[in-house]
N, C-alpha and C positions, 0 to 999 in steps of 0.2 A: 751283440758283441760277445766275446769270450766270457763265460760265466765265472771262471775261477782263475785268478792270477797268482801263481806261486812265484815268489821273488827270490833272487839269489842274494844272500846277505852280503853286505860290505863290512869288512873287519877293520878295526882301528887298533893300533899297537902303541899304547901309552905306557909310561913307566910304572903306573900303579896296577896294571892288569895281571891276569893269571892264566890258567891253562884249561878252565872249564868250558869255554865257549868254542875253542878251536884247537883241540889237543894236538893236531898234526902240525901246527905252525911251529916254525923254528924259534920264534920269539913270543913273548907273552902277548896275549890278546886282551885288551881292556874292554872293547865294545864290539858288538855285532849290530849293525844298523839293518834291522829286519824289515822295516817299512820306511822307505826313504825315496825321495824323488829320483835319486840317481841309481837306485836298485834296478836291475834288469829282470825282465820276465823270463822264467826258466823254460817254458814250453808253450806250445799252441800258436795260434795266429800272430800273437804279439811277441813271440820268442826273440830275445836279444834287444828288445826296445826297452827304454827306461820307463819307469812309472810316470815321470813328468811328461814324456812324449805321448803316452797313452792318454793321460789326463787332458793334455792340450787338444788332442784329436777327438776324444769321445766326450769330453765335458760332463754334462749331467748324467750320461749313461754310466760313467764310472763313479763320479763323485757323489751324485745325488743333489736334489734341489737345495738342501740346507747348506752344504759346503759351497756350492756354486754361488749362492747368495752372499756368502761371507768372504771367500777368498778367491772368487773367480775360478778360472781353470787350473789354478795351482793346487796340487795335492795338499790338504790342510794339516796333516799330522806327520810327525816323525816318531818312530818307535824303535827303541834300542834295548839290548840286553847288556848289562854291565857286570863285569867280574872284578870285584874290588879286593885286591890283596894288600893295598896300602891306602892311606887316606887320600881321597881326591882333594884337589885344591878347594879352599874356601872360596865360594863364588856367589854371584848374584846375576839375575837376568832382568832386563828392562821390560816394561809393559809395551803395548803397541804404540802408544803416543810417544814414549821415550825413545823407542827404537827408531821410529821415523824421524824424530827430531835430531837424534845423535848420530845416526848412521845413514839416513837418507830415505827417500821414498822407496816403497817396495820392501822394506824391512819390517818383519813382524817381531813382536815381543815373544816371551817364552814363559808361559805358565805350564807346569808339568805335574805329573803324579808318578810315584814309585810304587810298585808292588814287590814286596820282599819275597823272593823265591827261596833263598837259603840265608841263614844267619848263624854264624859261629857264636858260641857261648860268649856273652858279654859284648856282642857287636853293638855299635852305636852309630848315630848320625847326628849332624848338626842341622838344626832348623830354627832360625831366628836368633835373637839376642836374649841375654838374661833379663829377667824382669827389672824394670826401672832404668834400663840403659838409655841414655840420652843421645841425641844427634852429636853433641859436642864430644861425648865419650867415644862414640863410634868413629868420628873423624880422627881423634887422637890415636885410636887403636888401629885403624886402617893405615894411617900414615906412619905409625910407629912399628908396624909389624907384629902387633899383639892382639889382633882381632880374635884369634882362637880362644884367648882367655875371657873374652866378652861374650862368646857364643854359647847358646843353649844346646846341651847335648841330651840326646834321648836314646834309651835302649829300645831296640826293635827285635821282632822275632819273625820267623817265616809266616807268611800269610797276612802280615800287616800291610796296609796301603797308606801312603803318605801323600797328601795333597800339598803342593808347593806353589803358591801364587807368585807371579812376578814381583820382584822387590824384596823377596825373602832371602836373607843370607843363609847359605846351606853348604853341606859337604857330606858325602857318603864315607863311611869308615871301613876299616879292614874286616874281612870275613863275610862280606855281603855279596850276594848274587841277586841282581835287581832287574826287573822289567820296568822300563820307563816309557811313558807316553807324553808327548808334548806338542805344542804348536810347531808348525813347520818352520823352525828356526833353530840354529845352533849358536845364537848370539850370546856369548858368555863373557862376563867381566870377572877376571880372576883377581881375588883380593889378597890371598895368602897361600903359599905353596909349601908349607912345612919345611922351609929351609932348602928346598931343591933350588938350584940356580935358575934364575930367569934366562930364557933363551928366545930365539926367534919363534920357536914353536910353542913356548909356554911363557909369554910375557905377563906381567902384572898390569892391571888397569885400575890404579888406585883412585884417581879422580872420577872416572866414569862410575866406579863402584859406589863411591860416596854419593854421587848424584842420584842414583836410582835405588839405593837401599832404603827400605822403610823400617825404621827401628822397631816399630810396633808389629811388624809382620812376623808370623810364625807358621810352621807347617802344621797341618791337621792330620793326626794319626788315627786311622780307622782300624779297629781290631779285626782279626779274621772272622768271617761269618761262619755260622754253624751249618756247613754245607751238607745237604742230603743227596742221595742218588738222583740223577737227572734233575738237577737244581739249576737255578738262574738267579744271581744276586747282583744288584747294582752296588759297586764299590765307591765310585766317585762320579759326580757330574758337575760340569761347569760350562760356561758359554762356548768353550772350544772343543771339548770332548766328553764323552761318557765312557766309562770303563766298567765292564761287567765280568763276572766269573761264571762259567758254565761247567757243569759236570755232565758227563755222558757215561752211563753205567749199564743200562739194561737194553737199550734198543735205539732205533733212529729217532732223532729229535728234530722236528721241523721248525724253521725260522723264516722270517720274511723281511727283506730290506724295504719293501713297499715303495721303492724309488726315492726314499727320503735321504738315505746315506749309504755309502759303502759299509761293509763290515770287515774289519781286519782281525783275523783269528790267529792266535798263537797258542800252540799246545805247550803247557808248562809241566804236565805229568801224563804218562801213559801214551797211548796211540789212538788216533781217531781218523775216520774217513769223512771228508766233506764232499758232498755231491750236489750237483745242480743240473737237471736234465740228464743228458748222457755223459756229462763230465764228472770224473771222480779223481780225487787226490787223497792219498793217505799221508798223514802227518805224524812224525815222531816228535819227541821233546825238542822244543825251541823252533820247530818248523812253523812257517807262517803262510797264510793264504789271504788274499784280498778278494772278497766277494763284491763285485760291482753293484751299485745301487739298482741298476736295471735288471739284475738277475732275478729279483723277486724271491720266490720260495726256494730254499735250499735245505739240506739235511745234514745233521751231524750224527755219525754212527761210531760207537766205541769199537775199536779193534782190541783194546783192553781198557779197563776203566781209566777215564781221561779227565783232566781238568784243562780248561781252555779260557784264555783271556780274550775278550772281544772289545775292540775299540771302535767308536763310531762318532759321528757328529750329531749332537742332540738337538732337539727342538729349541727354538729361541725362548 
C-alpha cells in the first residue's frame, strides 16, 4: 500500500480559540484535528479518501497487529493541536466501560495526553481536585457551579507532557498551545464553562460528569527531557498509546514500524523529510504524516533542525 499518508487537517472554531493554527481563517481556530478518522489523504493512490475508509479497506497493513487486536479496523487514535486563548470548559471523560454503558456499544472512553508546545508566562491548567476533596463535596460543587474552586491548578511550561487518564477532571488555561493525543473518541462531559451561556453546541453534562469523575484522579506532569541532537525519548506510554519525541539534526535517521503499529509523525519545530522507498514528503511545523504499519523501514531527515512527536500503539 501507499507508504506515507499525509492528511488534510480539519479545523474546529470554538469560542476559546486563537490565530496560531490557521491564521488565514476569518474566525478564531481552536483545534486542528491532524490525525482523525474523518481527515482526508492529501495525495497518492488514496487521495481524497478518509483515514477511516483506508483503515477499513487495508486493516492491519495500515493499523498494525496491535491496533487491530484492540479496536478492530477502526483507527485507534485522535490527535489534535489546540490554541487556547481562554479557559476551556472544565470537563471529564469516561473510561471504556463507562462509555459503553452510558452511550451505547461502539463508544470508547477517552484517556489522553498533552504535550505543551507553547506556554505564556503564568499559564496554568486544571488536573484533578484539591487534596482531600470528597465525592460529596464534588457533587455539591458540580451541581452548584463552583467546581473550579475545588479543582487543582498546575503551572506548566513548554516541553511539559501531561498524562490525563479517563475520570480526571481537567481544563486547559489561556496562553497554551498544545498537542493532544487520545483514544479515538471525542466523548466529553462538560462540567463548568466559566459563565459562558449553555447552548446546543456547548451543553453542560452535570449528572454524567458526577457519574464518571474519580475524585482521587489527577494528571501526571512529565518535565521536558534533556534532548540531544538525533535523540529519541519516550514521554508517555499507556495501554492506548505511546508518545515519543524525536530530534533530527545531523542526518537521516532510520526507524521501523515492524508491522506492529502505524507511526503518526507531527513536526513541532523546524522542517523534516520523511521517506519510505521512493516516497518522500517534506513537513513543516504542525504538518503530520501517518506511516502505515506495513511500511517497515522509513527515514527522517532534517531540512533544518527539527523536533517531531511520534504517536503509536504500544505493546500490551
